Backbone bond lengths (Angstrom), bond angles and torsions (degrees), N, CA, C in turn:
res aa  C-N    CA-C-N  psi(-1)  N-CA   C-N-CA  omega(-1)  CA-C   N-CA-C  phi
1 M - - - 1.500 - - 1.526 107.75 -
2 K 1.268 116.11 129.52 1.506 118.08 179.88 1.529 110.33 -83.27
3 R 1.345 114.48 147.34 1.437 124.37 175.81 1.458 109.35 -81.81
4 E 1.248 116.70 131.05 1.454 120.13 -178.23 1.479 112.62 -96.49
5 L 1.319 119.20 128.67 1.458 119.02 177.80 1.576 107.34 -124.07
6 Y 1.319 116.35 143.26 1.492 121.13 -172.60 1.545 109.74 -118.15
7 L 1.307 113.69 123.51 1.535 118.67 176.60 1.581 107.71 -115.71
8 D 1.305 115.86 110.48 1.496 115.08 -178.60 1.519 110.86 -96.61
9 G 1.320 109.69 102.50 1.553 118.90 178.50 1.581 112.05 -57.95
10 A 1.300 119.60 -26.72 1.417 123.16 -173.33 1.565 110.24 -68.22
11 V 1.325 115.73 -23.18 1.581 116.23 179.19 1.437 113.78 -103.88
12 I 1.414 114.02 14.78 1.456 116.09 179.24 1.586 107.38 -106.33
13 Y 1.323 114.31 116.78 1.515 120.52 -175.44 1.452 116.48 -109.29
14 G 1.392 117.54 4.45 1.392 122.20 178.32 1.581 112.52 -164.50
15 I 1.238 117.22 163.07 1.371 122.49 -176.07 1.581 111.09 -61.92
16 E 1.319 110.61 -38.67 1.514 117.66 177.84 1.584 112.21 -63.74
17 D 1.299 115.51 -38.60 1.470 123.85 175.09 1.505 107.40 -59.02
18 F 1.315 121.14 -47.43 1.451 129.85 -179.32 1.556 105.66 -55.12
19 H 1.294 117.91 -55.01 1.431 124.68 -170.25 1.636 108.16 -64.90
20 D 1.347 110.43 -40.10 1.523 115.89 178.48 1.465 110.79 -62.89
21 Q 1.359 121.41 -41.74 1.458 126.42 -177.15 1.540 108.43 -72.81
22 V 1.273 118.83 -47.46 1.530 118.94 -179.71 1.441 110.23 -63.01
23 S 1.287 121.03 -45.11 1.359 125.87 177.63 1.562 114.80 -49.19
24 E 1.322 109.40 -50.32 1.494 120.15 178.67 1.453 109.53 -66.70
25 L 1.321 118.66 -47.29 1.458 123.12 -168.80 1.474 109.92 -69.28
26 F 1.365 121.08 -34.85 1.339 122.21 -179.44 1.629 114.93 -99.91
27 G 1.224 110.15 -4.24 1.559 117.24 -176.08 1.477 111.58 63.02
28 L 1.286 119.46 49.43 1.413 126.17 -176.96 1.547 110.09 -62.39
29 P 1.255 119.15 153.24 1.478 122.75 178.88 1.577 110.36 -67.43
30 H 1.252 113.59 157.30 1.445 119.53 -176.58 1.480 111.92 -64.95
31 Y 1.200 119.39 -16.21 1.563 122.96 -179.69 1.456 111.04 -94.74
32 Y 1.369 119.78 5.48 1.469 121.88 170.32 1.437 112.40 -47.39
33 G 1.277 120.81 122.62 1.449 124.03 -175.54 1.512 119.88 -81.09
34 R 1.419 112.06 0.75 1.474 116.18 177.23 1.522 115.59 57.83
35 N 1.316 117.13 43.44 1.446 125.54 176.66 1.529 107.41 -145.01
36 L 1.304 119.95 166.26 1.360 125.71 -172.40 1.595 109.71 -68.30
37 D 1.279 119.99 -37.30 1.488 122.05 179.11 1.575 107.07 -60.19
38 D 1.246 114.97 -48.94 1.476 121.34 -178.87 1.494 111.25 -65.79
39 L 1.288 116.38 -37.11 1.528 121.58 175.96 1.561 107.75 -60.47
40 W 1.287 119.38 -49.78 1.502 120.19 178.77 1.609 110.02 -61.40
41 S 1.251 115.13 -45.97 1.518 118.43 176.71 1.471 110.96 -56.45
42 C 1.293 122.72 -47.85 1.360 125.82 -176.22 1.511 110.91 -66.53
43 L 1.264 116.86 -48.12 1.452 126.77 -173.01 1.586 104.75 -62.72
44 T 1.281 119.70 -38.64 1.466 121.75 -174.43 1.512 110.00 -90.60
45 S 1.273 118.58 -9.29 1.516 121.40 -175.06 1.528 115.01 -113.29
46 Y 1.325 115.25 -34.74 1.461 117.69 -170.64 1.557 117.45 -119.28
47 I 1.208 116.60 -5.82 1.433 125.68 -172.95 1.493 114.73 -92.70
48 D 1.320 121.11 130.18 1.420 124.20 178.30 1.575 110.40 -64.44
49 P 1.288 118.24 120.38 1.414 122.14 -171.82 1.547 111.81 -68.75
50 Q 1.302 117.66 -12.06 1.457 119.94 175.86 1.430 116.24 -83.84
51 V 1.403 116.40 52.20 1.434 122.32 -170.55 1.561 106.15 -121.31
52 R 1.344 115.79 142.13 1.446 123.57 162.60 1.436 112.61 -107.98
53 L 1.215 123.55 105.86 1.494 129.63 178.59 1.438 108.97 -88.05
54 I 1.374 115.46 119.16 1.456 120.93 178.64 1.539 106.58 -109.40
55 I 1.372 116.30 114.69 1.490 121.46 -174.99 1.539 106.92 -105.45
56 H 1.246 116.21 116.83 1.562 119.46 176.50 1.500 105.31 -96.40
57 D 1.332 114.62 139.51 1.454 127.13 175.22 1.511 109.62 55.21
58 F 1.322 118.79 56.75 1.476 124.85 178.13 1.438 111.42 -62.90
59 N 1.354 118.09 -31.92 1.547 119.70 -179.23 1.532 109.55 -66.67
60 H 1.351 119.18 -39.08 1.466 119.91 170.02 1.406 115.46 -53.78
61 L 1.377 112.22 -48.74 1.470 117.14 177.00 1.462 115.84 -57.54
62 L 1.296 117.83 -38.03 1.497 124.59 176.75 1.523 107.28 -58.63
63 K 1.345 118.27 -48.94 1.406 124.77 -175.66 1.555 110.77 -57.05
64 V 1.328 113.05 -45.41 1.466 119.50 176.11 1.487 114.98 -55.03
65 F 1.295 116.32 -36.21 1.523 121.28 -178.17 1.475 112.18 -82.50
66 G 1.379 118.91 -11.33 1.476 122.05 176.14 1.548 111.82 46.21
67 P 1.375 117.85 -120.59 1.472 116.30 -174.65 1.577 117.16 -62.70
68 E 1.270 111.65 -16.23 1.529 117.45 178.91 1.521 111.53 -93.42
69 A 1.306 118.89 5.49 1.449 123.85 -177.76 1.561 112.44 -57.37
70 E 1.257 114.42 -44.25 1.468 120.56 -178.48 1.544 111.66 -60.50
71 A 1.343 111.25 -43.67 1.462 117.77 -176.32 1.583 110.15 -66.35
72 L 1.351 115.94 -35.94 1.426 122.00 177.28 1.520 111.03 -69.07
73 K 1.329 116.98 -43.49 1.365 124.22 177.73 1.578 108.37 -59.50
74 E 1.277 118.92 -47.34 1.428 122.93 177.18 1.508 117.31 -54.84
75 I 1.354 112.50 -40.26 1.448 118.91 177.28 1.557 109.83 -58.42
76 F 1.398 114.67 -54.51 1.386 116.91 -179.85 1.603 117.91 -65.85
77 E 1.250 116.16 -24.21 1.445 125.40 175.96 1.600 108.63 -76.08
78 R 1.256 117.73 -36.94 1.450 123.44 -174.58 1.524 111.41 -82.35
79 L 1.345 116.75 -32.55 1.375 117.50 -174.30 1.572 117.32 -56.12
80 P 1.313 121.94 -52.50 1.449 121.47 170.62 1.503 116.85 -53.48
81 Q 1.314 115.87 -28.89 1.446 121.51 -179.13 1.593 107.68 -72.63
82 Y 1.399 112.63 -41.01 1.444 120.90 -173.92 1.640 105.80 -73.14
83 C 1.324 116.25 -40.25 1.391 125.30 -174.17 1.535 109.53 -131.73
84 P 1.314 118.88 83.94 1.560 120.69 -173.57 1.509 116.95 -55.85
85 S 1.269 121.07 -20.99 1.442 121.44 179.91 1.604 111.14 -82.45
86 F 1.370 117.17 -13.11 1.486 122.70 177.99 1.591 106.18 -82.72
87 E 1.288 115.69 121.46 1.482 118.71 -173.10 1.584 107.93 -113.98
88 I 1.243 113.73 136.95 1.469 119.94 173.15 1.432 111.82 -120.77
89 I 1.337 118.87 125.64 1.467 124.06 171.25 1.487 112.99 -114.95
90 Y 1.276 112.65 130.57 1.506 117.64 178.54 1.509 110.58 -102.68
91 N 1.304 117.77 124.42 1.503 119.48 176.75 1.493 115.27 -134.84
């Protein structure tokens, strides 16, 4: 059975908020660099692949990231391709 994690994009108002929530949600290591390169590295190296990530209001989250929105979107699009058992649901 997959473990379900919830990320509510509607309550994220800045990039630092996002990194705080993601770090706590996934239990990222203390040396997580709080940037998108480190996010990819941590998600593909340290996270249990038997996860179902449910992201609420992803469009709001993309607006928060501004010019980095495409890079964030690419991470979430590539993750299930890299690890097929990792599931992402957008609602």
